[in-house]
SETINU-232293 format. One record per atom (N, C-alpha, C): residue number from 1; residue in one letter; atom name; x, y, z negated. Coordinates in nm, 3 decimals. Layout:
residues N
NUM, a, CA, X, Y, Z
...
end
This chain:
residues 211
1, x, N, 0.485, 8.574, -1.667
1, x, CA, 0.432, 8.658, -1.542
1, x, C, 0.360, 8.558, -1.491
2, x, N, 0.371, 8.444, -1.450
2, x, CA, 0.308, 8.356, -1.375
2, x, C, 0.167, 8.373, -1.438
3, x, N, 0.153, 8.334, -1.558
3, x, CA, 0.000, 8.355, -1.587
3, x, C, -0.073, 8.479, -1.558
4, x, N, 0.003, 8.599, -1.595
4, x, CA, -0.052, 8.729, -1.574
4, x, C, -0.101, 8.752, -1.445
5, x, N, 0.015, 8.700, -1.329
5, x, CA, -0.018, 8.697, -1.184
5, x, C, -0.168, 8.622, -1.150
6, x, N, -0.185, 8.509, -1.223
6, x, CA, -0.295, 8.430, -1.171
6, x, C, -0.420, 8.500, -1.230
7, x, N, -0.406, 8.558, -1.353
7, x, CA, -0.516, 8.614, -1.415
7, x, C, -0.570, 8.760, -1.313
8, x, N, -0.438, 8.838, -1.288
8, x, CA, -0.480, 8.957, -1.176
8, x, C, -0.557, 8.891, -1.058
9, x, N, -0.495, 8.777, -1.005
9, x, CA, -0.562, 8.752, -0.875
9, x, C, -0.718, 8.706, -0.910
10, x, N, -0.745, 8.650, -1.005
10, x, CA, -0.869, 8.584, -1.042
10, x, C, -0.974, 8.695, -1.064
11, x, N, -0.925, 8.799, -1.145
11, x, CA, -0.994, 8.937, -1.210
11, x, C, -1.042, 8.998, -1.062
12, x, N, -0.986, 8.990, -0.981
12, x, CA, -0.994, 9.098, -0.861
12, x, C, -1.075, 9.033, -0.774
13, x, N, -1.063, 8.887, -0.753
13, x, CA, -1.131, 8.796, -0.683
13, x, C, -1.281, 8.803, -0.719
14, x, N, -1.292, 8.798, -0.848
14, x, CA, -1.434, 8.792, -0.941
14, x, C, -1.509, 8.907, -0.919
15, x, N, -1.436, 9.034, -0.918
15, x, CA, -1.513, 9.140, -0.896
15, x, C, -1.560, 9.184, -0.752
16, x, N, -1.482, 9.114, -0.669
16, x, CA, -1.515, 9.154, -0.527
16, x, C, -1.603, 9.032, -0.482
17, x, N, -1.606, 8.919, -0.556
17, x, CA, -1.700, 8.790, -0.506
17, x, C, -1.618, 8.720, -0.397
18, x, N, -1.490, 8.715, -0.409
18, x, CA, -1.415, 8.612, -0.306
18, x, C, -1.393, 8.472, -0.372
19, x, N, -1.412, 8.388, -0.282
19, x, CA, -1.389, 8.237, -0.339
19, x, C, -1.283, 8.173, -0.237
20, x, N, -1.253, 8.234, -0.156
20, x, CA, -1.163, 8.193, -0.038
20, x, C, -1.051, 8.269, -0.044
21, x, N, -0.949, 8.239, -0.013
21, x, CA, -0.812, 8.293, -0.014
21, x, C, -0.710, 8.269, 0.098
22, x, N, -0.656, 8.354, 0.169
22, x, CA, -0.601, 8.350, 0.294
22, x, C, -0.467, 8.403, 0.260
23, x, N, -0.341, 8.317, 0.298
23, x, CA, -0.219, 8.371, 0.269
23, x, C, -0.120, 8.353, 0.424
24, x, N, -0.082, 8.432, 0.461
24, x, CA, 0.025, 8.399, 0.581
24, x, C, 0.162, 8.364, 0.556
25, x, N, 0.197, 8.260, 0.582
25, x, CA, 0.310, 8.173, 0.547
25, x, C, 0.435, 8.206, 0.657
26, x, N, 0.572, 8.193, 0.646
26, x, CA, 0.622, 8.242, 0.711
26, x, C, 0.770, 8.127, 0.719
27, x, N, 0.782, 8.068, 0.607
27, x, CA, 0.914, 7.971, 0.585
27, x, C, 0.985, 8.079, 0.491
28, x, N, 0.932, 8.190, 0.435
28, x, CA, 1.026, 8.278, 0.347
28, x, C, 0.989, 8.263, 0.204
29, x, N, 1.061, 8.321, 0.123
29, x, CA, 1.038, 8.319, -0.022
29, x, C, 0.923, 8.402, -0.081
30, x, N, 0.880, 8.503, -0.012
30, x, CA, 0.766, 8.601, -0.084
30, x, C, 0.626, 8.527, -0.023
31, x, N, 0.601, 8.462, 0.082
31, x, CA, 0.483, 8.405, 0.114
31, x, C, 0.488, 8.297, 0.034
32, x, N, 0.595, 8.198, 0.009
32, x, CA, 0.599, 8.077, -0.061
32, x, C, 0.538, 8.089, -0.202
33, x, N, 0.622, 8.190, -0.257
33, x, CA, 0.572, 8.195, -0.387
33, x, C, 0.404, 8.250, -0.416
34, x, N, 0.372, 8.329, -0.323
34, x, CA, 0.241, 8.380, -0.323
34, x, C, 0.129, 8.268, -0.286
35, x, N, 0.166, 8.174, -0.191
35, x, CA, 0.086, 8.069, -0.189
35, x, C, 0.084, 7.967, -0.291
36, x, N, 0.212, 7.948, -0.391
36, x, CA, 0.225, 7.868, -0.488
36, x, C, 0.114, 7.900, -0.614
37, x, N, 0.136, 8.038, -0.611
37, x, CA, 0.038, 8.130, -0.743
37, x, C, -0.091, 8.092, -0.688
38, x, N, -0.133, 8.145, -0.568
38, x, CA, -0.289, 8.129, -0.542
38, x, C, -0.302, 7.961, -0.570
39, x, N, -0.222, 7.897, -0.506
39, x, CA, -0.290, 7.749, -0.551
39, x, C, -0.305, 7.702, -0.677
40, x, N, -0.211, 7.739, -0.765
40, x, CA, -0.227, 7.692, -0.906
40, x, C, -0.332, 7.769, -0.969
41, x, N, -0.381, 7.875, -0.911
41, x, CA, -0.497, 7.947, -1.008
41, x, C, -0.612, 7.919, -0.941
42, x, N, -0.630, 7.841, -0.840
42, x, CA, -0.782, 7.808, -0.803
42, x, C, -0.858, 7.738, -0.901
43, x, N, -0.980, 7.768, -0.891
43, x, CA, -1.114, 7.725, -0.987
43, x, C, -1.174, 7.632, -0.892
44, x, N, -1.277, 7.566, -0.959
44, x, CA, -1.338, 7.455, -0.886
44, x, C, -1.432, 7.568, -0.772
45, x, N, -1.463, 7.528, -0.662
45, x, CA, -1.526, 7.573, -0.548
45, x, C, -1.450, 7.677, -0.496
46, x, N, -1.317, 7.687, -0.524
46, x, CA, -1.224, 7.790, -0.449
46, x, C, -1.137, 7.729, -0.374
47, x, N, -1.087, 7.786, -0.260
47, x, CA, -1.021, 7.752, -0.135
47, x, C, -0.925, 7.826, -0.099
48, x, N, -0.800, 7.785, -0.039
48, x, CA, -0.686, 7.874, -0.024
48, x, C, -0.626, 7.819, 0.124
49, x, N, -0.615, 7.902, 0.220
49, x, CA, -0.561, 7.857, 0.359
49, x, C, -0.480, 7.939, 0.370
50, x, N, -0.359, 7.851, 0.444
50, x, CA, -0.236, 7.939, 0.485
50, x, C, -0.210, 7.933, 0.648
51, x, N, -0.170, 8.056, 0.706
51, x, CA, -0.153, 8.037, 0.849
51, x, C, 0.000, 8.079, 0.858
52, x, N, 0.043, 7.995, 0.970
52, x, CA, 0.184, 8.043, 1.007
52, x, C, 0.148, 8.111, 1.154
53, x, N, 0.222, 8.204, 1.188
53, x, CA, 0.192, 8.298, 1.301
53, x, C, 0.349, 8.315, 1.363
54, x, N, 0.394, 8.206, 1.445
54, x, CA, 0.562, 8.244, 1.499
54, x, C, 0.554, 8.332, 1.605
55, x, N, 0.670, 8.418, 1.635
55, x, CA, 0.675, 8.471, 1.726
55, x, C, 0.790, 8.408, 1.819
56, x, N, 0.858, 8.487, 1.935
56, x, CA, 0.939, 8.413, 1.995
56, x, C, 1.085, 8.405, 1.925
57, x, N, 1.083, 8.487, 1.798
57, x, CA, 1.221, 8.487, 1.720
57, x, C, 1.212, 8.400, 1.624
58, x, N, 1.079, 8.317, 1.601
58, x, CA, 1.072, 8.244, 1.487
58, x, C, 1.177, 8.104, 1.510
59, x, N, 1.219, 8.076, 1.410
59, x, CA, 1.300, 7.943, 1.408
59, x, C, 1.235, 7.855, 1.378
60, x, N, 1.282, 7.716, 1.451
60, x, CA, 1.206, 7.588, 1.417
60, x, C, 1.190, 7.556, 1.232
61, x, N, 1.298, 7.598, 1.187
61, x, CA, 1.319, 7.557, 1.042
61, x, C, 1.200, 7.646, 0.979
62, x, N, 1.154, 7.766, 1.024
62, x, CA, 1.027, 7.829, 0.935
62, x, C, 0.937, 7.743, 0.966
63, x, N, 0.892, 7.695, 1.062
63, x, CA, 0.770, 7.598, 1.033
63, x, C, 0.792, 7.479, 0.981
64, x, N, 0.917, 7.403, 0.982
64, x, CA, 0.936, 7.300, 0.905
64, x, C, 0.920, 7.338, 0.783
65, x, N, 0.957, 7.440, 0.716
65, x, CA, 0.979, 7.471, 0.572
65, x, C, 0.838, 7.524, 0.495
66, x, N, 0.733, 7.565, 0.619
66, x, CA, 0.576, 7.632, 0.589
66, x, C, 0.535, 7.487, 0.565
67, x, N, 0.571, 7.400, 0.675
67, x, CA, 0.483, 7.292, 0.638
67, x, C, 0.508, 7.202, 0.541
68, x, N, 0.640, 7.191, 0.488
68, x, CA, 0.678, 7.120, 0.362
68, x, C, 0.612, 7.196, 0.245
69, x, N, 0.615, 7.325, 0.244
69, x, CA, 0.560, 7.390, 0.133
69, x, C, 0.394, 7.356, 0.119
70, x, N, 0.340, 7.364, 0.235
70, x, CA, 0.186, 7.328, 0.232
70, x, C, 0.152, 7.193, 0.199
71, x, N, 0.226, 7.112, 0.268
71, x, CA, 0.217, 6.951, 0.197
71, x, C, 0.251, 6.950, 0.045
72, x, N, 0.360, 6.989, -0.009
72, x, CA, 0.365, 7.013, -0.140
72, x, C, 0.229, 7.062, -0.237
73, x, N, 0.179, 7.165, -0.177
73, x, CA, 0.068, 7.234, -0.236
73, x, C, -0.075, 7.183, -0.224
74, x, N, -0.041, 7.073, -0.119
74, x, CA, -0.198, 7.044, -0.061
74, x, C, -0.277, 7.159, -0.021
75, x, N, -0.223, 7.214, 0.072
75, x, CA, -0.323, 7.367, 0.130
75, x, C, -0.327, 7.351, 0.279
76, x, N, -0.407, 7.338, 0.358
76, x, CA, -0.440, 7.343, 0.484
76, x, C, -0.374, 7.448, 0.591
77, x, N, -0.265, 7.417, 0.667
77, x, CA, -0.199, 7.496, 0.742
77, x, C, -0.203, 7.503, 0.879
78, x, N, -0.253, 7.622, 0.955
78, x, CA, -0.270, 7.606, 1.080
78, x, C, -0.181, 7.726, 1.132
79, x, N, -0.100, 7.666, 1.264
79, x, CA, -0.024, 7.746, 1.330
79, x, C, -0.093, 7.839, 1.425
80, x, N, -0.075, 7.989, 1.438
80, x, CA, -0.155, 8.063, 1.538
80, x, C, -0.045, 8.154, 1.609
81, x, N, 0.025, 8.119, 1.699
81, x, CA, 0.142, 8.199, 1.774
81, x, C, 0.102, 8.325, 1.820
82, x, N, 0.179, 8.418, 1.812
82, x, CA, 0.163, 8.524, 1.855
82, x, C, 0.258, 8.595, 1.957
83, x, N, 0.326, 8.490, 2.016
83, x, CA, 0.435, 8.503, 2.127
83, x, C, 0.339, 8.591, 2.227
84, x, N, 0.251, 8.506, 2.280
84, x, CA, 0.161, 8.580, 2.396
84, x, C, 0.095, 8.671, 2.391
85, x, N, 0.052, 8.693, 2.283
85, x, CA, -0.015, 8.837, 2.251
85, x, C, 0.097, 8.948, 2.249
86, x, N, 0.231, 8.907, 2.159
86, x, CA, 0.310, 9.001, 2.175
86, x, C, 0.373, 9.047, 2.325
87, x, N, 0.374, 8.936, 2.400
87, x, CA, 0.424, 8.968, 2.542
87, x, C, 0.325, 9.041, 2.644
88, x, N, 0.191, 9.021, 2.603
88, x, CA, 0.086, 9.099, 2.680
88, x, C, 0.099, 9.236, 2.630
89, x, N, 0.089, 9.261, 2.500
89, x, CA, 0.111, 9.419, 2.466
89, x, C, 0.236, 9.471, 2.523
90, x, N, 0.328, 9.410, 2.509
90, x, CA, 0.450, 9.473, 2.557
90, x, C, 0.441, 9.506, 2.702
91, x, N, 0.395, 9.402, 2.792
91, x, CA, 0.356, 9.426, 2.916
91, x, C, 0.250, 9.535, 2.959
92, x, N, 0.170, 9.532, 2.867
92, x, CA, 0.050, 9.663, 2.913
92, x, C, 0.129, 9.801, 2.852
93, x, N, 0.209, 9.779, 2.760
93, x, CA, 0.270, 9.946, 2.731
93, x, C, 0.353, 9.979, 2.835
94, x, N, 0.427, 9.880, 2.888
94, x, CA, 0.541, 9.909, 2.996
94, x, C, 0.472, 9.959, 3.122
95, x, N, 0.338, 9.906, 3.150
95, x, CA, 0.291, 9.949, 3.275
95, x, C, 0.211, 10.096, 3.273
96, x, N, 0.192, 10.140, 3.121
96, x, CA, 0.137, 10.273, 3.100
96, x, C, 0.197, 10.363, 3.075
97, x, N, 0.326, 10.345, 2.994
97, x, CA, 0.409, 10.446, 2.900
97, x, C, 0.557, 10.421, 2.938
98, x, N, 0.633, 10.566, 2.970
98, x, CA, 0.770, 10.515, 3.040
98, x, C, 0.843, 10.502, 2.920
99, x, N, 0.818, 10.495, 2.801
99, x, CA, 0.903, 10.522, 2.679
99, x, C, 0.954, 10.371, 2.641
100, x, N, 1.075, 10.366, 2.634
100, x, CA, 1.140, 10.216, 2.560
100, x, C, 1.033, 10.143, 2.481
101, x, N, 1.007, 10.006, 2.535
101, x, CA, 0.959, 9.908, 2.413
101, x, C, 1.049, 9.821, 2.341
102, x, N, 1.126, 9.896, 2.257
102, x, CA, 1.238, 9.800, 2.188
102, x, C, 1.247, 9.863, 2.055
103, x, N, 1.356, 9.802, 1.966
103, x, CA, 1.385, 9.838, 1.852
103, x, C, 1.252, 9.823, 1.748
104, x, N, 1.228, 9.917, 1.679
104, x, CA, 1.105, 9.940, 1.576
104, x, C, 0.984, 9.919, 1.652
105, x, N, 0.978, 9.962, 1.733
105, x, CA, 0.834, 9.967, 1.840
105, x, C, 0.818, 9.805, 1.848
106, x, N, 0.900, 9.734, 1.905
106, x, CA, 0.898, 9.583, 1.938
106, x, C, 0.894, 9.527, 1.801
107, x, N, 0.936, 9.550, 1.706
107, x, CA, 0.936, 9.466, 1.586
107, x, C, 0.824, 9.509, 1.508
108, x, N, 0.789, 9.636, 1.490
108, x, CA, 0.650, 9.651, 1.405
108, x, C, 0.524, 9.554, 1.498
109, x, N, 0.503, 9.593, 1.618
109, x, CA, 0.406, 9.541, 1.685
109, x, C, 0.382, 9.388, 1.650
110, x, N, 0.488, 9.298, 1.610
110, x, CA, 0.472, 9.164, 1.578
110, x, C, 0.416, 9.155, 1.442
111, x, N, 0.443, 9.248, 1.372
111, x, CA, 0.387, 9.241, 1.228
111, x, C, 0.244, 9.289, 1.218
112, x, N, 0.219, 9.373, 1.324
112, x, CA, 0.094, 9.425, 1.306
112, x, C, -0.047, 9.348, 1.380
113, x, N, 0.039, 9.282, 1.483
113, x, CA, -0.039, 9.149, 1.560
113, x, C, -0.075, 9.052, 1.448
114, x, N, 0.001, 9.039, 1.337
114, x, CA, -0.014, 8.932, 1.242
114, x, C, -0.109, 8.982, 1.147
115, x, N, -0.115, 9.112, 1.116
115, x, CA, -0.195, 9.166, 1.018
115, x, C, -0.352, 9.161, 1.085
116, x, N, -0.360, 9.175, 1.194
116, x, CA, -0.492, 9.184, 1.281
116, x, C, -0.539, 9.042, 1.294
117, x, N, -0.440, 8.954, 1.317
117, x, CA, -0.511, 8.772, 1.336
117, x, C, -0.564, 8.741, 1.196
118, x, N, -0.475, 8.801, 1.071
118, x, CA, -0.510, 8.778, 0.954
118, x, C, -0.657, 8.814, 0.917
119, x, N, -0.675, 8.952, 0.922
119, x, CA, -0.818, 8.989, 0.906
119, x, C, -0.926, 8.933, 1.010
120, x, N, -0.879, 8.888, 1.137
120, x, CA, -0.978, 8.821, 1.197
120, x, C, -1.027, 8.715, 1.142
121, x, N, -0.925, 8.633, 1.087
121, x, CA, -0.961, 8.490, 1.019
121, x, C, -1.029, 8.542, 0.895
122, x, N, -0.999, 8.610, 0.826
122, x, CA, -1.067, 8.662, 0.714
122, x, C, -1.226, 8.692, 0.728
123, x, N, -1.265, 8.773, 0.836
123, x, CA, -1.399, 8.777, 0.911
123, x, C, -1.478, 8.670, 0.897
124, x, N, -1.402, 8.554, 0.970
124, x, CA, -1.454, 8.459, 0.993
124, x, C, -1.491, 8.367, 0.875
125, x, N, -1.411, 8.381, 0.801
125, x, CA, -1.414, 8.272, 0.672
125, x, C, -1.457, 8.334, 0.547
126, x, N, -1.448, 8.466, 0.546
126, x, CA, -1.485, 8.542, 0.416
126, x, C, -1.369, 8.543, 0.303
127, x, N, -1.268, 8.523, 0.357
127, x, CA, -1.150, 8.491, 0.268
127, x, C, -1.091, 8.619, 0.224
128, x, N, -1.026, 8.627, 0.136
128, x, CA, -0.956, 8.750, 0.067
128, x, C, -0.806, 8.714, 0.136
129, x, N, -0.751, 8.830, 0.197
129, x, CA, -0.611, 8.805, 0.245
129, x, C, -0.551, 8.847, 0.115
130, x, N, -0.440, 8.796, 0.088
130, x, CA, -0.343, 8.815, -0.046
130, x, C, -0.205, 8.864, 0.043
131, x, N, -0.180, 8.982, -0.004
131, x, CA, -0.057, 9.053, 0.076
131, x, C, 0.091, 8.969, 0.010
132, x, N, 0.175, 8.992, 0.077
132, x, CA, 0.287, 8.871, 0.033
132, x, C, 0.439, 9.009, 0.006
133, x, N, 0.391, 9.118, 0.009
133, x, CA, 0.525, 9.212, 0.015
133, x, C, 0.576, 9.239, -0.149
134, x, N, 0.687, 9.251, -0.182
134, x, CA, 0.747, 9.289, -0.324
134, x, C, 0.788, 9.385, -0.332
135, x, N, 0.834, 9.457, -0.470
135, x, CA, 0.870, 9.595, -0.493
135, x, C, 0.956, 9.635, -0.426
136, x, N, 1.074, 9.568, -0.419
136, x, CA, 1.180, 9.571, -0.349
136, x, C, 1.177, 9.669, -0.191
137, x, N, 1.065, 9.561, -0.118
137, x, CA, 1.097, 9.600, 0.020
137, x, C, 0.984, 9.738, 0.028
138, x, N, 0.873, 9.742, -0.072
138, x, CA, 0.787, 9.849, -0.066
138, x, C, 0.848, 10.002, -0.107
139, x, N, 0.955, 9.963, -0.223
139, x, CA, 1.018, 10.111, -0.238
139, x, C, 1.102, 10.167, -0.162
140, x, N, 1.165, 10.099, -0.064
140, x, CA, 1.235, 10.143, 0.071
140, x, C, 1.183, 10.153, 0.164
141, x, N, 1.055, 10.124, 0.204
141, x, CA, 0.985, 10.120, 0.320
141, x, C, 1.004, 10.005, 0.394
142, x, N, 1.044, 9.895, 0.346
142, x, CA, 1.094, 9.760, 0.460
142, x, C, 0.948, 9.689, 0.450
143, x, N, 0.872, 9.762, 0.474
143, x, CA, 0.705, 9.670, 0.518
143, x, C, 0.649, 9.780, 0.605
144, x, N, 0.586, 9.700, 0.715
144, x, CA, 0.529, 9.749, 0.798
144, x, C, 0.347, 9.814, 0.774
145, x, N, 0.360, 9.932, 0.785
145, x, CA, 0.210, 9.956, 0.747
145, x, C, 0.108, 9.921, 0.848
146, x, N, -0.016, 9.819, 0.793
146, x, CA, -0.101, 9.767, 0.891
146, x, C, -0.043, 9.631, 0.946
147, x, N, 0.072, 9.607, 0.893
147, x, CA, 0.125, 9.490, 0.923
147, x, C, 0.167, 9.413, 0.831
148, x, N, 0.275, 9.357, 0.763
148, x, CA, 0.302, 9.271, 0.656
148, x, C, 0.234, 9.333, 0.537
149, x, N, 0.199, 9.465, 0.520
149, x, CA, 0.149, 9.523, 0.408
149, x, C, 0.003, 9.519, 0.401
150, x, N, -0.076, 9.442, 0.497
150, x, CA, -0.223, 9.431, 0.484
150, x, C, -0.240, 9.340, 0.364
151, x, N, -0.342, 9.350, 0.299
151, x, CA, -0.413, 9.226, 0.228
151, x, C, -0.476, 9.326, 0.108
152, x, N, -0.598, 9.233, 0.056
152, x, CA, -0.670, 9.318, -0.064
152, x, C, -0.584, 9.324, -0.168
153, x, N, -0.504, 9.226, -0.214
153, x, CA, -0.413, 9.261, -0.333
153, x, C, -0.266, 9.217, -0.321
154, x, N, -0.190, 9.299, -0.341
154, x, CA, -0.038, 9.285, -0.335
154, x, C, 0.007, 9.190, -0.479
155, x, N, 0.033, 9.083, -0.453
155, x, CA, 0.023, 8.996, -0.588
155, x, C, 0.157, 9.008, -0.647
156, x, N, 0.274, 9.035, -0.556
156, x, CA, 0.436, 9.057, -0.587
156, x, C, 0.449, 9.180, -0.587
157, x, N, 0.355, 9.301, -0.588
157, x, CA, 0.380, 9.428, -0.573
157, x, C, 0.451, 9.505, -0.693
158, x, N, 0.489, 9.428, -0.814
158, x, CA, 0.540, 9.472, -0.915
158, x, C, 0.654, 9.378, -0.963
159, x, N, 0.684, 9.279, -0.878
159, x, CA, 0.818, 9.243, -0.898
159, x, C, 0.905, 9.256, -0.775
160, x, N, 1.062, 9.283, -0.823
160, x, CA, 1.170, 9.315, -0.738
160, x, C, 1.194, 9.166, -0.662
161, x, N, 1.264, 9.194, -0.571
161, x, CA, 1.300, 9.060, -0.495
161, x, C, 1.383, 8.960, -0.595
162, x, N, 1.475, 8.987, -0.658
162, x, CA, 1.563, 8.905, -0.778
162, x, C, 1.446, 8.876, -0.839
163, x, N, 1.337, 8.903, -0.889
163, x, CA, 1.224, 8.848, -0.992
163, x, C, 1.146, 8.746, -0.931
164, x, N, 1.136, 8.782, -0.797
164, x, CA, 1.082, 8.682, -0.683
164, x, C, 1.134, 8.542, -0.719
165, x, N, 1.266, 8.547, -0.655
165, x, CA, 1.344, 8.417, -0.668
165, x, C, 1.360, 8.380, -0.809
166, x, N, 1.352, 8.448, -0.928
166, x, CA, 1.353, 8.394, -1.070
166, x, C, 1.212, 8.323, -1.090
167, x, N, 1.118, 8.374, -1.042
167, x, CA, 0.995, 8.316, -1.082
167, x, C, 0.976, 8.185, -1.006
168, x, N, 1.010, 8.191, -0.879
168, x, CA, 1.019, 8.070, -0.792
168, x, C, 1.083, 7.954, -0.861
169, x, N, 1.219, 7.985, -0.917
169, x, CA, 1.324, 7.880, -0.989
169, x, C, 1.235, 7.832, -1.111
170, x, N, 1.172, 7.925, -1.181
170, x, CA, 1.088, 7.905, -1.289
170, x, C, 0.952, 7.775, -1.276
171, x, N, 0.912, 7.831, -1.161
171, x, CA, 0.775, 7.758, -1.116
171, x, C, 0.848, 7.616, -1.109
172, x, N, 0.938, 7.587, -1.010
172, x, CA, 1.022, 7.468, -0.971
172, x, C, 1.046, 7.381, -1.082
173, x, N, 1.090, 7.472, -1.202
173, x, CA, 1.139, 7.372, -1.320
173, x, C, 1.012, 7.345, -1.405
174, x, N, 0.952, 7.451, -1.450
174, x, CA, 0.838, 7.418, -1.510
174, x, C, 0.698, 7.338, -1.489
175, x, N, 0.682, 7.352, -1.360
175, x, CA, 0.535, 7.316, -1.296
175, x, C, 0.568, 7.194, -1.237
176, x, N, 0.688, 7.203, -1.145
176, x, CA, 0.712, 7.086, -1.038
176, x, C, 0.753, 7.171, -0.924
177, x, N, 0.844, 7.072, -0.815
177, x, CA, 0.889, 7.119, -0.710
177, x, C, 0.811, 7.150, -0.614
178, x, N, 0.751, 7.283, -0.662
178, x, CA, 0.617, 7.350, -0.565
178, x, C, 0.676, 7.412, -0.441
179, x, N, 0.811, 7.441, -0.440
179, x, CA, 0.866, 7.535, -0.356
179, x, C, 0.998, 7.474, -0.288
180, x, N, 1.020, 7.427, -0.150
180, x, CA, 1.119, 7.381, -0.097
180, x, C, 1.250, 7.439, -0.149
181, x, N, 1.318, 7.377, -0.176
181, x, CA, 1.477, 7.434, -0.192
181, x, C, 1.556, 7.511, -0.090
182, x, N, 1.502, 7.462, 0.029
182, x, CA, 1.558, 7.533, 0.174
182, x, C, 1.515, 7.689, 0.154
183, x, N, 1.378, 7.695, 0.133
183, x, CA, 1.318, 7.816, 0.117
183, x, C, 1.387, 7.935, 0.019
184, x, N, 1.398, 7.869, -0.076
184, x, CA, 1.487, 7.941, -0.209
184, x, C, 1.617, 8.008, -0.170
185, x, N, 1.690, 7.868, -0.084
185, x, CA, 1.822, 7.924, -0.063
185, x, C, 1.854, 7.982, 0.077
186, x, N, 1.745, 8.002, 0.168
186, x, CA, 1.782, 8.052, 0.298
186, x, C, 1.778, 8.217, 0.293
187, x, N, 1.886, 8.267, 0.359
187, x, CA, 1.889, 8.417, 0.381
187, x, C, 1.733, 8.481, 0.402
188, x, N, 1.708, 8.587, 0.338
188, x, CA, 1.582, 8.668, 0.363
188, x, C, 1.573, 8.704, 0.522
189, x, N, 1.499, 8.671, 0.594
189, x, CA, 1.469, 8.755, 0.723
189, x, C, 1.322, 8.772, 0.756
190, x, N, 1.293, 8.880, 0.836
190, x, CA, 1.164, 8.892, 0.895
190, x, C, 1.149, 8.842, 1.020
191, x, N, 1.265, 8.806, 1.090
191, x, CA, 1.253, 8.705, 1.200
191, x, C, 1.155, 8.810, 1.306
192, x, N, 1.193, 8.930, 1.309
192, x, CA, 1.136, 9.029, 1.418
192, x, C, 1.225, 9.063, 1.528
193, x, N, 1.362, 8.997, 1.528
193, x, CA, 1.445, 9.003, 1.647
193, x, C, 1.530, 8.912, 1.623
194, x, N, 1.614, 8.873, 1.701
194, x, CA, 1.722, 8.741, 1.737
194, x, C, 1.822, 8.773, 1.593
195, x, N, 1.838, 8.663, 1.508
195, x, CA, 1.929, 8.649, 1.423
195, x, C, 1.912, 8.752, 1.320
196, x, N, 1.791, 8.807, 1.275
196, x, CA, 1.806, 8.913, 1.200
196, x, C, 1.794, 8.855, 1.043
197, x, N, 1.870, 8.900, 0.972
197, x, CA, 1.860, 8.919, 0.832
197, x, C, 1.817, 9.031, 0.757
198, x, N, 1.760, 9.029, 0.625
198, x, CA, 1.738, 9.144, 0.558
198, x, C, 1.852, 9.233, 0.535
199, x, N, 1.968, 9.171, 0.509
199, x, CA, 2.088, 9.219, 0.439
199, x, C, 2.161, 9.296, 0.581
200, x, N, 2.118, 9.307, 0.703
200, x, CA, 2.133, 9.388, 0.811
200, x, C, 2.119, 9.514, 0.779
201, x, N, 1.974, 9.521, 0.714
201, x, CA, 1.900, 9.647, 0.720
201, x, C, 1.918, 9.736, 0.555
202, x, N, 1.943, 9.639, 0.449
202, x, CA, 1.932, 9.654, 0.324
202, x, C, 2.066, 9.602, 0.261
203, x, N, 2.096, 9.664, 0.149
203, x, CA, 2.193, 9.596, 0.054
203, x, C, 2.164, 9.482, -0.015
204, x, N, 2.266, 9.396, -0.043
204, x, CA, 2.189, 9.266, -0.100
204, x, C, 2.096, 9.321, -0.228
205, x, N, 2.009, 9.220, -0.250
205, x, CA, 1.897, 9.247, -0.334
205, x, C, 1.936, 9.273, -0.479
206, x, N, 2.048, 9.203, -0.545
206, x, CA, 2.074, 9.229, -0.667
206, x, C, 2.111, 9.356, -0.698
207, x, N, 2.180, 9.415, -0.570
207, x, CA, 2.245, 9.563, -0.569
207, x, C, 2.132, 9.665, -0.549
208, x, N, 2.043, 9.634, -0.465
208, x, CA, 1.913, 9.740, -0.420
208, x, C, 1.836, 9.739, -0.530
209, x, N, 1.808, 9.599, -0.645
209, x, CA, 1.712, 9.631, -0.738
209, x, C, 1.761, 9.702, -0.828
210, x, N, 1.886, 9.676, -0.885
210, x, CA, 1.972, 9.790, -1.001
210, x, C, 1.956, 9.916, -0.958
211, x, N, 1.952, 9.950, -0.828
211, x, CA, 1.942, 10.086, -0.785
211, x, C, 1.796, 10.142, -0.822
end
């Protein structure tokens, strides 16, 4: 599977003429595995860049884990906060529309701001944005259109969440400790609201994947 994902990434990049890759990291499992695969697949004169885009709900641990991941992979990491953009969008909408700016409205705008910033950076550098969504999330709509669904290639789109964890564990055993253990053991979360975890909205992934 690891080799197949590397081959698919490079074939797509070759056909489209990309030499640079861009991955949004969050301190979570999916983005960590994507970045590890991209980094391991790089050919001479190819580069990958990671961007961390914290919101007001992002935990300090998310930055620590992202920084540790990028240190292990020798990938440059930039922090690009969205909390002020998020606040300005919220203020603008509340001054123009009477509808409440909360719940999914508030959550999805954070994801879409990140997508916008990713493609702004892509335009600056000519990098290919690599999507980080997995098959489990895509199958049940747990992925924001024009948000975390953005990217030229969905590298994990054919892998269930449980398979993502299995592949990460394999990579750490077979290739080296590429992915911090704290990322693998951390409860999955989109961090779009206070103390959010995936299991507040979805069944446990082993059960969901079986269904």
